[in-house]
C-alpha positions, 0 to 999 in steps of 0.5 A: 923144171927139175924136181927134187929127184933129178928128173927134168919135167917138161909135160903139161899137168893134164897129161897122165904121163911124165917124160923126163931126163934122168941124169947121173953125174960122172963122179957117181959112176966111177970107172963104169963104161956103161950104165942102165936104168933098171926098175919097175917102169921097164919090168926090171929088164937090165938091158931095156933102158941104156943110159947115154954117156955125155961128153963130160962123163955123165950119163942120161936116159929119157923115161916116160912114167905114169903120174900118180905112182911110185917107182922102184929103180936102181942103176946098173953099172957095167965095165970098170966099176960093175955093180948096182947104185941107188940114186942119191936124189931119190925121194926115198928108199925101200928095202927089197928082200929079193936083192937084200938091199934098198931100191931107190923110190921116186914119186911122180 
């Protein structure tokens, strides 16, 4: 089952963690050759969660999140289109004074 923020959920309700796929479409990444999922769930470590490139040019990563929480995150694009990207399907966005921009926010 896919929820509103694009994470495919496949976990029984009684579990305290949600494991799912995070998709990012090819047209969202431009010429990037690598994409990393970066956020509170991996202590903002830019190398901790590399996304896997699919045959159609999209990227995906699998993450496990504790339920009942909100997580701030962004995508780091590397290569032909280097920079940060928010998730267009995020539940909301929150300004981050450290970065001077919004972060994506997802509730699980």
